[in-house]
PDB file with one MODEL, atoms N, CA, C and O in Angstrom:
MODEL        1
ATOM      1  N   UNK A   1      97.316   5.561  62.868  1.00  0.00           N
ATOM      2  CA  UNK A   1      98.271   6.312  63.533  1.00  0.00           C
ATOM      3  C   UNK A   1      99.692   5.836  63.608  1.00  0.00           C
ATOM      4  O   UNK A   1      99.822   4.644  63.883  1.00  0.00           O
ATOM      5  N   UNK A   2     100.780   6.539  63.417  1.00  0.00           N
ATOM      6  CA  UNK A   2     102.012   5.873  63.340  1.00  0.00           C
ATOM      7  C   UNK A   2     102.674   5.607  64.800  1.00  0.00           C
ATOM      8  O   UNK A   2     102.391   6.257  65.806  1.00  0.00           O
ATOM      9  N   UNK A   3     103.497   4.660  64.747  1.00  0.00           N
ATOM     10  CA  UNK A   3     103.868   4.188  66.151  1.00  0.00           C
ATOM     11  C   UNK A   3     105.285   5.195  66.379  1.00  0.00           C
ATOM     12  O   UNK A   3     105.517   5.555  67.534  1.00  0.00           O
ATOM     13  N   UNK A   4     106.012   5.541  65.515  1.00  0.00           N
ATOM     14  CA  UNK A   4     107.042   6.405  65.890  1.00  0.00           C
ATOM     15  C   UNK A   4     107.014   7.736  64.982  1.00  0.00           C
ATOM     16  O   UNK A   4     106.382   7.840  63.931  1.00  0.00           O
ATOM     17  N   UNK A   5     107.761   8.672  65.539  1.00  0.00           N
ATOM     18  CA  UNK A   5     107.935   9.961  64.601  1.00  0.00           C
ATOM     19  C   UNK A   5     109.424  10.183  64.301  1.00  0.00           C
ATOM     20  O   UNK A   5     110.183  10.036  65.259  1.00  0.00           O
ATOM     21  N   UNK A   6     109.928  10.499  63.177  1.00  0.00           N
ATOM     22  CA  UNK A   6     111.224  10.680  62.753  1.00  0.00           C
ATOM     23  C   UNK A   6     111.384  12.226  62.533  1.00  0.00           C
ATOM     24  O   UNK A   6     110.651  12.778  61.711  1.00  0.00           O
ATOM     25  N   UNK A   7     112.265  12.906  63.199  1.00  0.00           N
ATOM     26  CA  UNK A   7     112.484  14.283  62.921  1.00  0.00           C
ATOM     27  C   UNK A   7     113.972  14.724  63.184  1.00  0.00           C
ATOM     28  O   UNK A   7     114.782  14.024  63.791  1.00  0.00           O
ATOM     29  N   UNK A   8     114.217  15.873  62.696  1.00  0.00           N
ATOM     30  CA  UNK A   8     115.585  16.434  63.137  1.00  0.00           C
ATOM     31  C   UNK A   8     115.355  17.540  64.192  1.00  0.00           C
ATOM     32  O   UNK A   8     114.557  18.439  63.929  1.00  0.00           O
ATOM     33  N   UNK A   9     116.030  17.521  65.406  1.00  0.00           N
ATOM     34  CA  UNK A   9     115.688  18.547  66.386  1.00  0.00           C
ATOM     35  C   UNK A   9     116.027  19.899  66.022  1.00  0.00           C
ATOM     36  O   UNK A   9     117.087  20.053  65.415  1.00  0.00           O
ATOM     37  N   UNK A  10     115.290  20.946  66.293  1.00  0.00           N
ATOM     38  CA  UNK A  10     115.600  22.249  66.037  1.00  0.00           C
ATOM     39  C   UNK A  10     116.839  22.821  66.869  1.00  0.00           C
ATOM     40  O   UNK A  10     117.248  22.275  67.894  1.00  0.00           O
ATOM     41  N   UNK A  11     117.306  23.798  66.405  1.00  0.00           N
ATOM     42  CA  UNK A  11     118.447  24.405  67.049  1.00  0.00           C
ATOM     43  C   UNK A  11     118.026  25.158  68.411  1.00  0.00           C
ATOM     44  O   UNK A  11     116.915  25.686  68.466  1.00  0.00           O
ATOM     45  N   UNK A  12     118.884  25.209  69.485  1.00  0.00           N
ATOM     46  CA  UNK A  12     118.455  25.772  70.611  1.00  0.00           C
ATOM     47  C   UNK A  12     118.371  27.232  70.641  1.00  0.00           C
ATOM     48  O   UNK A  12     119.248  27.879  70.069  1.00  0.00           O
ATOM     49  N   UNK A  13     117.526  27.751  71.176  1.00  0.00           N
ATOM     50  CA  UNK A  13     117.319  29.332  70.977  1.00  0.00           C
ATOM     51  C   UNK A  13     118.450  30.005  71.884  1.00  0.00           C
ATOM     52  O   UNK A  13     118.652  31.209  71.727  1.00  0.00           O
ATOM     53  N   UNK A  14     119.155  29.334  72.772  1.00  0.00           N
ATOM     54  CA  UNK A  14     119.967  29.986  73.614  1.00  0.00           C
ATOM     55  C   UNK A  14     121.436  29.974  73.058  1.00  0.00           C
ATOM     56  O   UNK A  14     122.355  30.454  73.723  1.00  0.00           O
ATOM     57  N   UNK A  15     121.610  29.479  71.965  1.00  0.00           N
ATOM     58  CA  UNK A  15     123.010  29.438  71.360  1.00  0.00           C
ATOM     59  C   UNK A  15     122.834  29.462  69.810  1.00  0.00           C
ATOM     60  O   UNK A  15     121.816  29.094  69.225  1.00  0.00           O
ATOM     61  N   UNK A  16     124.026  29.973  69.196  1.00  0.00           N
ATOM     62  CA  UNK A  16     123.884  30.125  67.799  1.00  0.00           C
ATOM     63  C   UNK A  16     124.452  28.857  66.925  1.00  0.00           C
ATOM     64  O   UNK A  16     124.468  28.862  65.694  1.00  0.00           O
ATOM     65  N   UNK A  17     124.903  27.802  67.713  1.00  0.00           N
ATOM     66  CA  UNK A  17     125.486  26.590  67.035  1.00  0.00           C
ATOM     67  C   UNK A  17     124.365  25.687  66.671  1.00  0.00           C
ATOM     68  O   UNK A  17     123.202  25.730  67.073  1.00  0.00           O
ATOM     69  N   UNK A  18     124.930  24.849  65.828  1.00  0.00           N
ATOM     70  CA  UNK A  18     123.844  23.902  65.256  1.00  0.00           C
ATOM     71  C   UNK A  18     124.502  22.322  65.564  1.00  0.00           C
ATOM     72  O   UNK A  18     124.135  21.373  64.871  1.00  0.00           O
ATOM     73  N   UNK A  19     125.442  22.161  66.600  1.00  0.00           N
ATOM     74  CA  UNK A  19     125.972  20.920  66.758  1.00  0.00           C
ATOM     75  C   UNK A  19     125.119  19.710  66.970  1.00  0.00           C
ATOM     76  O   UNK A  19     125.321  18.570  66.553  1.00  0.00           O
ATOM     77  N   UNK A  20     124.046  20.199  67.752  1.00  0.00           N
ATOM     78  CA  UNK A  20     123.020  19.144  68.255  1.00  0.00           C
ATOM     79  C   UNK A  20     121.796  18.919  67.287  1.00  0.00           C
ATOM     80  O   UNK A  20     120.794  18.305  67.655  1.00  0.00           O
ATOM     81  N   UNK A  21     121.936  19.437  66.069  1.00  0.00           N
ATOM     82  CA  UNK A  21     120.892  19.252  65.007  1.00  0.00           C
ATOM     83  C   UNK A  21     121.349  18.486  63.813  1.00  0.00           C
ATOM     84  O   UNK A  21     120.549  18.428  62.879  1.00  0.00           O
ATOM     85  N   UNK A  22     122.410  17.935  63.695  1.00  0.00           N
ATOM     86  CA  UNK A  22     122.911  17.219  62.705  1.00  0.00           C
ATOM     87  C   UNK A  22     122.444  15.813  62.582  1.00  0.00           C
ATOM     88  O   UNK A  22     122.814  15.206  61.577  1.00  0.00           O
ATOM     89  N   UNK A  23     121.687  15.196  63.449  1.00  0.00           N
ATOM     90  CA  UNK A  23     121.324  13.875  63.552  1.00  0.00           C
ATOM     91  C   UNK A  23     119.789  13.781  63.473  1.00  0.00           C
ATOM     92  O   UNK A  23     119.123  14.816  63.506  1.00  0.00           O
ATOM     93  N   UNK A  24     119.282  12.730  63.382  1.00  0.00           N
ATOM     94  CA  UNK A  24     117.789  12.426  63.227  1.00  0.00           C
ATOM     95  C   UNK A  24     117.376  11.545  64.500  1.00  0.00           C
ATOM     96  O   UNK A  24     118.063  10.601  64.891  1.00  0.00           O
ATOM     97  N   UNK A  25     116.245  11.930  65.074  1.00  0.00           N
ATOM     98  CA  UNK A  25     115.717  11.271  66.278  1.00  0.00           C
ATOM     99  C   UNK A  25     114.463  10.430  65.934  1.00  0.00           C
ATOM    100  O   UNK A  25     113.617  10.807  65.123  1.00  0.00           O
ATOM    101  N   UNK A  26     114.416   9.390  66.539  1.00  0.00           N
ATOM    102  CA  UNK A  26     113.149   8.538  66.439  1.00  0.00           C
ATOM    103  C   UNK A  26     112.640   8.510  67.909  1.00  0.00           C
ATOM    104  O   UNK A  26     113.277   8.113  68.884  1.00  0.00           O
ATOM    105  N   UNK A  27     111.285   9.040  67.884  1.00  0.00           N
ATOM    106  CA  UNK A  27     110.606   9.024  69.037  1.00  0.00           C
ATOM    107  C   UNK A  27     109.272   8.108  69.101  1.00  0.00           C
ATOM    108  O   UNK A  27     108.529   8.150  68.121  1.00  0.00           O
ATOM    109  N   UNK A  28     108.959   7.365  70.090  1.00  0.00           N
ATOM    110  CA  UNK A  28     107.677   6.601  70.026  1.00  0.00           C
ATOM    111  C   UNK A  28     106.665   7.435  70.550  1.00  0.00           C
ATOM    112  O   UNK A  28     106.772   8.208  71.503  1.00  0.00           O
ATOM    113  N   UNK A  29     105.544   7.187  69.760  1.00  0.00           N
ATOM    114  CA  UNK A  29     104.230   7.889  70.148  1.00  0.00           C
ATOM    115  C   UNK A  29     103.735   7.430  71.606  1.00  0.00           C
ATOM    116  O   UNK A  29     104.078   6.328  72.035  1.00  0.00           O
ATOM    117  N   UNK A  30     102.998   8.212  72.291  1.00  0.00           N
ATOM    118  CA  UNK A  30     102.444   7.728  73.574  1.00  0.00           C
ATOM    119  C   UNK A  30     101.511   6.501  73.390  1.00  0.00           C
ATOM    120  O   UNK A  30     100.640   6.583  72.524  1.00  0.00           O
ATOM    121  N   UNK A  31     101.617   5.382  74.125  1.00  0.00           N
ATOM    122  CA  UNK A  31     100.699   4.310  73.892  1.00  0.00           C
ATOM    123  C   UNK A  31      99.586   4.274  74.997  1.00  0.00           C
ATOM    124  O   UNK A  31      98.541   3.657  74.792  1.00  0.00           O
ATOM    125  N   UNK A  32      99.805   4.902  76.102  1.00  0.00           N
ATOM    126  CA  UNK A  32      98.966   4.933  77.207  1.00  0.00           C
ATOM    127  C   UNK A  32      98.656   6.330  77.612  1.00  0.00           C
ATOM    128  O   UNK A  32      99.341   7.225  77.119  1.00  0.00           O
ATOM    129  N   UNK A  33      97.716   6.622  78.442  1.00  0.00           N
ATOM    130  CA  UNK A  33      97.357   7.996  78.826  1.00  0.00           C
ATOM    131  C   UNK A  33      98.162   8.190  80.127  1.00  0.00           C
ATOM    132  O   UNK A  33      98.398   7.250  80.885  1.00  0.00           O
ATOM    133  N   UNK A  34      98.540   9.358  80.332  1.00  0.00           N
ATOM    134  CA  UNK A  34      99.403   9.680  81.544  1.00  0.00           C
ATOM    135  C   UNK A  34      98.366   9.833  82.619  1.00  0.00           C
ATOM    136  O   UNK A  34      97.253  10.244  82.289  1.00  0.00           O
ATOM    137  N   UNK A  35      98.664   9.498  84.069  1.00  0.00           N
ATOM    138  CA  UNK A  35      97.881   9.767  84.999  1.00  0.00           C
ATOM    139  C   UNK A  35      98.721  10.151  86.095  1.00  0.00           C
ATOM    140  O   UNK A  35      99.857   9.694  86.215  1.00  0.00           O
ATOM    141  N   UNK A  36      98.072  11.202  87.131  1.00  0.00           N
ATOM    142  CA  UNK A  36      98.643  11.758  88.260  1.00  0.00           C
ATOM    143  C   UNK A  36      98.533  10.815  89.344  1.00  0.00           C
ATOM    144  O   UNK A  36      97.491  10.198  89.565  1.00  0.00           O
ATOM    145  N   UNK A  37      99.709  10.674  90.107  1.00  0.00           N
ATOM    146  CA  UNK A  37      99.662   9.819  91.363  1.00  0.00           C
ATOM    147  C   UNK A  37      99.099  10.840  92.317  1.00  0.00           C
ATOM    148  O   UNK A  37      99.480  12.006  92.419  1.00  0.00           O
ATOM    149  N   UNK A  38      98.150  10.256  92.994  1.00  0.00           N
ATOM    150  CA  UNK A  38      97.443  11.007  94.145  1.00  0.00           C
ATOM    151  C   UNK A  38      98.250  11.289  95.360  1.00  0.00           C
ATOM    152  O   UNK A  38      98.040  12.301  96.029  1.00  0.00           O
ATOM    153  N   UNK A  39      99.289  10.309  95.704  1.00  0.00           N
ATOM    154  CA  UNK A  39      99.986  10.554  96.893  1.00  0.00           C
ATOM    155  C   UNK A  39     101.166  11.489  96.704  1.00  0.00           C
ATOM    156  O   UNK A  39     101.361  12.353  97.559  1.00  0.00           O
ATOM    157  N   UNK A  40     101.968  11.387  95.654  1.00  0.00           N
ATOM    158  CA  UNK A  40     103.120  12.145  95.544  1.00  0.00           C
ATOM    159  C   UNK A  40     102.828  13.224  94.519  1.00  0.00           C
ATOM    160  O   UNK A  40     103.512  14.244  94.604  1.00  0.00           O
ATOM    161  N   UNK A  41     101.955  13.152  93.604  1.00  0.00           N
ATOM    162  CA  UNK A  41     101.628  14.237  92.486  1.00  0.00           C
ATOM    163  C   UNK A  41     102.387  13.931  91.216  1.00  0.00           C
ATOM    164  O   UNK A  41     102.165  14.668  90.255  1.00  0.00           O
ATOM    165  N   UNK A  42     103.206  12.997  91.087  1.00  0.00           N
ATOM    166  CA  UNK A  42     103.979  12.776  89.968  1.00  0.00           C
ATOM    167  C   UNK A  42     103.072  12.278  88.745  1.00  0.00           C
ATOM    168  O   UNK A  42     102.099  11.550  88.941  1.00  0.00           O
ATOM    169  N   UNK A  43     103.431  12.691  87.544  1.00  0.00           N
ATOM    170  CA  UNK A  43     102.608  12.199  86.329  1.00  0.00           C
ATOM    171  C   UNK A  43     103.479  11.019  85.696  1.00  0.00           C
ATOM    172  O   UNK A  43     104.684  11.163  85.488  1.00  0.00           O
ATOM    173  N   UNK A  44     102.813   9.890  85.416  1.00  0.00           N
ATOM    174  CA  UNK A  44     103.447   8.843  84.711  1.00  0.00           C
ATOM    175  C   UNK A  44     102.404   7.901  83.941  1.00  0.00           C
ATOM    176  O   UNK A  44     101.196   8.126  84.022  1.00  0.00           O
ATOM    177  N   UNK A  45     102.847   6.985  83.296  1.00  0.00           N
ATOM    178  CA  UNK A  45     102.230   5.968  82.794  1.00  0.00           C
ATOM    179  C   UNK A  45     102.986   4.486  82.785  1.00  0.00           C
ATOM    180  O   UNK A  45     104.112   4.349  83.262  1.00  0.00           O
ATOM    181  N   UNK A  46     102.297   3.479  82.234  1.00  0.00           N
ATOM    182  CA  UNK A  46     103.130   2.272  82.118  1.00  0.00           C
ATOM    183  C   UNK A  46     103.821   2.047  80.964  1.00  0.00           C
ATOM    184  O   UNK A  46     104.545   1.059  80.851  1.00  0.00           O
ATOM    185  N   UNK A  47     103.653   3.009  79.924  1.00  0.00           N
ATOM    186  CA  UNK A  47     104.343   2.858  78.651  1.00  0.00           C
ATOM    187  C   UNK A  47     105.901   3.280  78.789  1.00  0.00           C
ATOM    188  O   UNK A  47     106.210   4.456  78.979  1.00  0.00           O
ATOM    189  N   UNK A  48     106.769   2.346  78.692  1.00  0.00           N
ATOM    190  CA  UNK A  48     108.220   2.774  78.954  1.00  0.00           C
ATOM    191  C   UNK A  48     108.760   3.122  77.449  1.00  0.00           C
ATOM    192  O   UNK A  48     109.908   3.552  77.338  1.00  0.00           O
ATOM    193  N   UNK A  49     108.071   2.968  76.473  1.00  0.00           N
ATOM    194  CA  UNK A  49     108.753   3.396  75.174  1.00  0.00           C
ATOM    195  C   UNK A  49     108.840   4.756  75.011  1.00  0.00           C
ATOM    196  O   UNK A  49     109.703   5.185  74.245  1.00  0.00           O
ATOM    197  N   UNK A  50     107.990   5.640  75.681  1.00  0.00           N
ATOM    198  CA  UNK A  50     107.990   7.210  75.468  1.00  0.00           C
ATOM    199  C   UNK A  50     109.184   7.634  76.060  1.00  0.00           C
ATOM    200  O   UNK A  50     109.518   8.792  75.813  1.00  0.00           O
ATOM    201  N   UNK A  51     109.982   6.887  76.863  1.00  0.00           N
ATOM    202  CA  UNK A  51     111.340   7.426  77.342  1.00  0.00           C
ATOM    203  C   UNK A  51     112.445   7.203  76.367  1.00  0.00           C
ATOM    204  O   UNK A  51     113.562   7.672  76.583  1.00  0.00           O
ATOM    205  N   UNK A  52     112.148   6.434  75.194  1.00  0.00           N
ATOM    206  CA  UNK A  52     113.381   6.277  74.322  1.00  0.00           C
ATOM    207  C   UNK A  52     113.376   7.189  73.441  1.00  0.00           C
ATOM    208  O   UNK A  52     112.307   7.510  72.922  1.00  0.00           O
ATOM    209  N   UNK A  53     114.574   7.805  73.080  1.00  0.00           N
ATOM    210  CA  UNK A  53     114.871   8.517  72.114  1.00  0.00           C
ATOM    211  C   UNK A  53     116.121   8.082  71.148  1.00  0.00           C
ATOM    212  O   UNK A  53     117.265   8.356  71.511  1.00  0.00           O
ATOM    213  N   UNK A  54     115.904   7.458  70.017  1.00  0.00           N
ATOM    214  CA  UNK A  54     116.884   6.912  69.309  1.00  0.00           C
ATOM    215  C   UNK A  54     117.627   7.840  68.297  1.00  0.00           C
ATOM    216  O   UNK A  54     116.978   8.540  67.520  1.00  0.00           O
ATOM    217  N   UNK A  55     118.927   7.841  68.310  1.00  0.00           N
ATOM    218  CA  UNK A  55     119.656   8.817  67.393  1.00  0.00           C
ATOM    219  C   UNK A  55     120.218   8.100  66.232  1.00  0.00           C
ATOM    220  O   UNK A  55     120.640   6.949  66.343  1.00  0.00           O
ATOM    221  N   UNK A  56     120.234   8.794  65.054  1.00  0.00           N
ATOM    222  CA  UNK A  56     120.626   8.124  63.806  1.00  0.00           C
ATOM    223  C   UNK A  56     121.163   9.212  63.053  1.00  0.00           C
ATOM    224  O   UNK A  56     120.611  10.312  63.051  1.00  0.00           O
ATOM    225  N   UNK A  57     122.347   8.938  62.328  1.00  0.00           N
ATOM    226  CA  UNK A  57     123.232   9.912  61.595  1.00  0.00           C
ATOM    227  C   UNK A  57     122.527  10.376  60.435  1.00  0.00           C
ATOM    228  O   UNK A  57     122.776  11.519  60.054  1.00  0.00           O
ATOM    229  N   UNK A  58     121.611   9.620  59.750  1.00  0.00           N
ATOM    230  CA  UNK A  58     120.968  10.015  58.621  1.00  0.00           C
ATOM    231  C   UNK A  58     119.388   9.566  58.630  1.00  0.00           C
ATOM    232  O   UNK A  58     118.987   8.656  59.356  1.00  0.00           O
ATOM    233  N   UNK A  59     118.554  10.286  57.761  1.00  0.00           N
ATOM    234  CA  UNK A  59     117.085  10.000  57.783  1.00  0.00           C
ATOM    235  C   UNK A  59     116.933   8.569  57.139  1.00  0.00           C
ATOM    236  O   UNK A  59     116.076   7.782  57.541  1.00  0.00           O
ATOM    237  N   UNK A  60     117.703   8.309  56.242  1.00  0.00           N
ATOM    238  CA  UNK A  60     117.410   6.935  55.588  1.00  0.00           C
ATOM    239  C   UNK A  60     117.852   5.780  56.582  1.00  0.00           C
ATOM    240  O   UNK A  60     117.303   4.683  56.482  1.00  0.00           O
ATOM    241  N   UNK A  61     118.759   5.984  57.466  1.00  0.00           N
ATOM    242  CA  UNK A  61     119.158   4.916  58.524  1.00  0.00           C
ATOM    243  C   UNK A  61     117.930   4.869  59.525  1.00  0.00           C
ATOM    244  O   UNK A  61     117.610   3.766  59.967  1.00  0.00           O
ATOM    245  N   UNK A  62     117.281   5.900  59.879  1.00  0.00           N
ATOM    246  CA  UNK A  62     116.220   5.914  60.901  1.00  0.00           C
ATOM    247  C   UNK A  62     115.085   5.206  60.069  1.00  0.00           C
ATOM    248  O   UNK A  62     114.452   4.347  60.683  1.00  0.00           O
ATOM    249  N   UNK A  63     114.765   5.427  58.862  1.00  0.00           N
ATOM    250  CA  UNK A  63     113.752   4.823  58.138  1.00  0.00           C
ATOM    251  C   UNK A  63     113.928   3.186  58.104  1.00  0.00           C
ATOM    252  O   UNK A  63     113.035   2.351  58.250  1.00  0.00           O
ATOM    253  N   UNK A  64     115.210   2.980  57.890  1.00  0.00           N
ATOM    254  CA  UNK A  64     115.558   1.544  57.777  1.00  0.00           C
ATOM    255  C   UNK A  64     115.470   0.768  58.980  1.00  0.00           C
ATOM    256  O   UNK A  64     115.173  -0.427  58.969  1.00  0.00           O
ATOM    257  N   UNK A  65     115.724   1.427  60.018  1.00  0.00           N
ATOM    258  CA  UNK A  65     115.519   0.755  61.412  1.00  0.00           C
ATOM    259  C   UNK A  65     114.101   0.585  61.723  1.00  0.00           C
ATOM    260  O   UNK A  65     113.714  -0.404  62.345  1.00  0.00           O
ATOM    261  N   UNK A  66     113.205   1.620  61.269  1.00  0.00           N
ATOM    262  CA  UNK A  66     111.809   1.501  61.488  1.00  0.00           C
ATOM    263  C   UNK A  66     111.081   0.280  60.733  1.00  0.00           C
ATOM    264  O   UNK A  66     110.212  -0.468  61.181  1.00  0.00           O
ATOM    265  N   UNK A  67     111.699   0.289  59.425  1.00  0.00           N
ATOM    266  CA  UNK A  67     111.146  -0.902  58.514  1.00  0.00           C
ATOM    267  C   UNK A  67     111.650  -2.270  59.129  1.00  0.00           C
ATOM    268  O   UNK A  67     110.928  -3.244  59.344  1.00  0.00           O
ATOM    269  N   UNK A  68     112.828  -2.195  59.343  1.00  0.00           N
ATOM    270  CA  UNK A  68     113.379  -3.566  59.951  1.00  0.00           C
ATOM    271  C   UNK A  68     112.586  -4.211  61.254  1.00  0.00           C
ATOM    272  O   UNK A  68     112.405  -5.414  61.443  1.00  0.00           O
ATOM    273  N   UNK A  69     112.191  -3.206  62.042  1.00  0.00           N
ATOM    274  CA  UNK A  69     111.331  -3.610  63.136  1.00  0.00           C
ATOM    275  C   UNK A  69     109.799  -3.412  62.996  1.00  0.00           C
ATOM    276  O   UNK A  69     109.038  -3.353  63.962  1.00  0.00           O
ATOM    277  N   UNK A  70     109.461  -3.326  61.833  1.00  0.00           N
ATOM    278  CA  UNK A  70     108.024  -3.431  61.415  1.00  0.00           C
ATOM    279  C   UNK A  70     107.269  -2.256  62.044  1.00  0.00           C
ATOM    280  O   UNK A  70     106.133  -2.544  62.419  1.00  0.00           O
ATOM    281  N   UNK A  71     107.668  -0.979  62.239  1.00  0.00           N
ATOM    282  CA  UNK A  71     107.122  -0.067  62.820  1.00  0.00           C
ATOM    283  C   UNK A  71     106.571   1.057  61.816  1.00  0.00           C
ATOM    284  O   UNK A  71     107.291   1.482  60.913  1.00  0.00           O
ATOM    285  N   UNK A  72     105.322   1.500  62.004  1.00  0.00           N
ATOM    286  CA  UNK A  72     104.843   2.599  61.214  1.00  0.00           C
ATOM    287  C   UNK A  72     105.458   3.905  61.548  1.00  0.00           C
ATOM    288  O   UNK A  72     105.710   4.073  62.741  1.00  0.00           O
ATOM    289  N   UNK A  73     105.746   4.850  60.735  1.00  0.00           N
ATOM    290  CA  UNK A  73     106.628   5.937  61.024  1.00  0.00           C
ATOM    291  C   UNK A  73     106.007   7.222  60.301  1.00  0.00           C
ATOM    292  O   UNK A  73     105.343   7.096  59.272  1.00  0.00           O
ATOM    293  N   UNK A  74     106.240   8.385  60.853  1.00  0.00           N
ATOM    294  CA  UNK A  74     105.927   9.702  60.129  1.00  0.00           C
ATOM    295  C   UNK A  74     107.157  10.425  60.097  1.00  0.00           C
ATOM    296  O   UNK A  74     107.814  10.509  61.134  1.00  0.00           O
ATOM    297  N   UNK A  75     107.596  11.014  58.934  1.00  0.00           N
ATOM    298  CA  UNK A  75     108.930  11.713  58.980  1.00  0.00           C
ATOM    299  C   UNK A  75     108.438  13.044  58.829  1.00  0.00           C
ATOM    300  O   UNK A  75     107.594  13.336  57.982  1.00  0.00           O
ATOM    301  N   UNK A  76     109.022  13.990  59.755  1.00  0.00           N
ATOM    302  CA  UNK A  76     108.798  15.393  59.688  1.00  0.00           C
ATOM    303  C   UNK A  76     110.071  16.045  59.199  1.00  0.00           C
ATOM    304  O   UNK A  76     111.135  16.031  59.817  1.00  0.00           O
ATOM    305  N   UNK A  77     109.856  16.616  58.031  1.00  0.00           N
ATOM    306  CA  UNK A  77     111.017  17.304  57.426  1.00  0.00           C
ATOM    307  C   UNK A  77     111.344  18.650  58.077  1.00  0.00           C
ATOM    308  O   UNK A  77     110.475  19.506  58.242  1.00  0.00           O
ATOM    309  N   UNK A  78     112.772  18.831  58.486  1.00  0.00           N
ATOM    310  CA  UNK A  78     113.073  20.171  59.082  1.00  0.00           C
ATOM    311  C   UNK A  78     112.985  21.496  58.176  1.00  0.00           C
ATOM    312  O   UNK A  78     113.454  21.526  57.038  1.00  0.00           O
ATOM    313  N   UNK A  79     112.375  22.530  58.749  1.00  0.00           N
ATOM    314  CA  UNK A  79     112.256  23.653  58.078  1.00  0.00           C
ATOM    315  C   UNK A  79     113.736  24.552  58.105  1.00  0.00           C
ATOM    316  O   UNK A  79     114.215  25.010  59.142  1.00  0.00           O
ATOM    317  N   UNK A  80     114.245  24.675  56.970  1.00  0.00           N
ATOM    318  CA  UNK A  80     115.478  25.279  56.844  1.00  0.00           C
ATOM    319  C   UNK A  80     115.258  26.760  56.925  1.00  0.00           C
ATOM    320  O   UNK A  80     114.384  27.229  56.197  1.00  0.00           O
ATOM    321  N   UNK A  81     115.894  27.507  57.664  1.00  0.00           N
ATOM    322  CA  UNK A  81     115.682  29.104  57.636  1.00  0.00           C
ATOM    323  C   UNK A  81     116.305  29.656  56.442  1.00  0.00           C
ATOM    324  O   UNK A  81     117.361  29.225  55.978  1.00  0.00           O
ATOM    325  N   UNK A  82     115.639  30.609  55.957  1.00  0.00           N
ATOM    326  CA  UNK A  82     116.086  31.390  54.799  1.00  0.00           C
ATOM    327  C   UNK A  82     117.231  32.174  55.033  1.00  0.00           C
ATOM    328  O   UNK A  82     117.047  32.988  55.939  1.00  0.00           O
ATOM    329  N   UNK A  83     118.349  32.207  54.526  1.00  0.00           N
ATOM    330  CA  UNK A  83     119.522  32.719  54.782  1.00  0.00           C
ATOM    331  C   UNK A  83     119.631  33.947  53.609  1.00  0.00           C
ATOM    332  O   UNK A  83     119.708  33.717  52.402  1.00  0.00           O
ATOM    333  N   UNK A  84     119.623  35.156  54.159  1.00  0.00           N
ATOM    334  CA  UNK A  84     119.814  36.446  53.530  1.00  0.00           C
ATOM    335  C   UNK A  84     121.225  36.933  53.543  1.00  0.00           C
ATOM    336  O   UNK A  84     121.690  37.326  54.613  1.00  0.00           O
ATOM    337  N   UNK A  85     121.968  36.945  52.440  1.00  0.00           N
ATOM    338  CA  UNK A  85     123.420  37.344  52.685  1.00  0.00           C
ATOM    339  C   UNK A  85     123.310  38.849  52.751  1.00  0.00           C
ATOM    340  O   UNK A  85     122.538  39.518  52.063  1.00  0.00           O
ATOM    341  N   UNK A  86     124.298  39.387  53.794  1.00  0.00           N
ATOM    342  CA  UNK A  86     124.369  40.732  53.912  1.00  0.00           C
ATOM    343  C   UNK A  86     125.747  41.161  53.942  1.00  0.00           C
ATOM    344  O   UNK A  86     126.656  40.371  54.200  1.00  0.00           O
ATOM    345  N   UNK A  87     125.953  42.475  53.668  1.00  0.00           N
ATOM    346  CA  UNK A  87     127.370  42.845  53.676  1.00  0.00           C
ATOM    347  C   UNK A  87     127.694  43.356  55.061  1.00  0.00           C
ATOM    348  O   UNK A  87     126.768  43.612  55.831  1.00  0.00           O
ATOM    349  N   UNK A  88     128.949  43.518  55.421  1.00  0.00           N
ATOM    350  CA  UNK A  88     129.390  43.809  56.664  1.00  0.00           C
ATOM    351  C   UNK A  88     129.044  45.446  57.041  1.00  0.00           C
ATOM    352  O   UNK A  88     128.939  45.892  58.184  1.00  0.00           O
ATOM    353  N   UNK A  89     128.909  46.152  55.875  1.00  0.00           N
ATOM    354  CA  UNK A  89     128.517  47.536  56.192  1.00  0.00           C
ATOM    355  C   UNK A  89     127.117  47.674  56.601  1.00  0.00           C
ATOM    356  O   UNK A  89     126.777  48.726  57.142  1.00  0.00           O
ATOM    357  N   UNK A  90     126.249  46.720  56.404  1.00  0.00           N
ATOM    358  CA  UNK A  90     124.850  46.852  56.944  1.00  0.00           C
ATOM    359  C   UNK A  90     124.828  46.787  58.390  1.00  0.00           C
ATOM    360  O   UNK A  90     123.778  47.123  58.936  1.00  0.00           O
ATOM    361  N   UNK A  91     125.792  46.417  59.098  1.00  0.00           N
ATOM    362  CA  UNK A  91     125.811  46.410  60.598  1.00  0.00           C
ATOM    363  C   UNK A  91     125.786  47.735  61.043  1.00  0.00           C
ATOM    364  O   UNK A  91     125.256  47.948  62.133  1.00  0.00           O
ATOM    365  N   UNK A  92     126.314  48.774  60.333  1.00  0.00           N
ATOM    366  CA  UNK A  92     126.465  50.173  60.868  1.00  0.00           C
ATOM    367  C   UNK A  92     125.577  51.176  60.243  1.00  0.00           C
ATOM    368  O   UNK A  92     125.674  52.366  60.544  1.00  0.00           O
ATOM    369  N   UNK A  93     124.711  50.740  59.380  1.00  0.00           N
ATOM    370  CA  UNK A  93     123.547  51.620  58.802  1.00  0.00           C
ATOM    371  C   UNK A  93     122.707  52.154  59.814  1.00  0.00           C
ATOM    372  O   UNK A  93     122.460  51.416  60.767  1.00  0.00           O
ATOM    373  N   UNK A  94     122.207  53.321  59.791  1.00  0.00           N
ATOM    374  CA  UNK A  94     121.292  53.870  60.645  1.00  0.00           C
ATOM    375  C   UNK A  94     119.850  53.616  59.931  1.00  0.00           C
ATOM    376  O   UNK A  94     119.510  54.013  58.816  1.00  0.00           O
ATOM    377  N   UNK A  95     119.189  52.950  60.742  1.00  0.00           N
ATOM    378  CA  UNK A  95     117.891  52.586  60.438  1.00  0.00           C
ATOM    379  C   UNK A  95     116.747  53.259  61.338  1.00  0.00           C
ATOM    380  O   UNK A  95     116.522  52.877  62.486  1.00  0.00           O
ATOM    381  N   UNK A  96     116.058  54.276  60.724  1.00  0.00           N
ATOM    382  CA  UNK A  96     115.187  54.912  61.553  1.00  0.00           C
ATOM    383  C   UNK A  96     113.643  54.436  61.224  1.00  0.00           C
ATOM    384  O   UNK A  96     113.304  54.283  60.051  1.00  0.00           O
ATOM    385  N   UNK A  97     112.861  54.243  62.144  1.00  0.00           N
ATOM    386  CA  UNK A  97     111.513  53.730  61.852  1.00  0.00           C
ATOM    387  C   UNK A  97     110.559  54.951  61.713  1.00  0.00           C
ATOM    388  O   UNK A  97     109.365  54.778  61.466  1.00  0.00           O
TER     389      UNK A  97
ENDMDL
END
């Protein structure tokens, strides 16, 4: 199993912008099981690496960092949406089901 996961975040469903999707993230995989605290009810573990999210400008920079620190990694390629060009007139066509 890999130590880290390298991926590009998906665009937010609440906005049409892609500003926060142009970088690559490195996230550590969970090392310990999470347990619920009986007194307070919070869930936590002793593995502090789960809190880290490292940001890199390119995929190659993220891979180079993982190799420099001797970490095994898995790269998840982003799924690019298919763009279908439409004319402006298509916005006003009546489409009846």
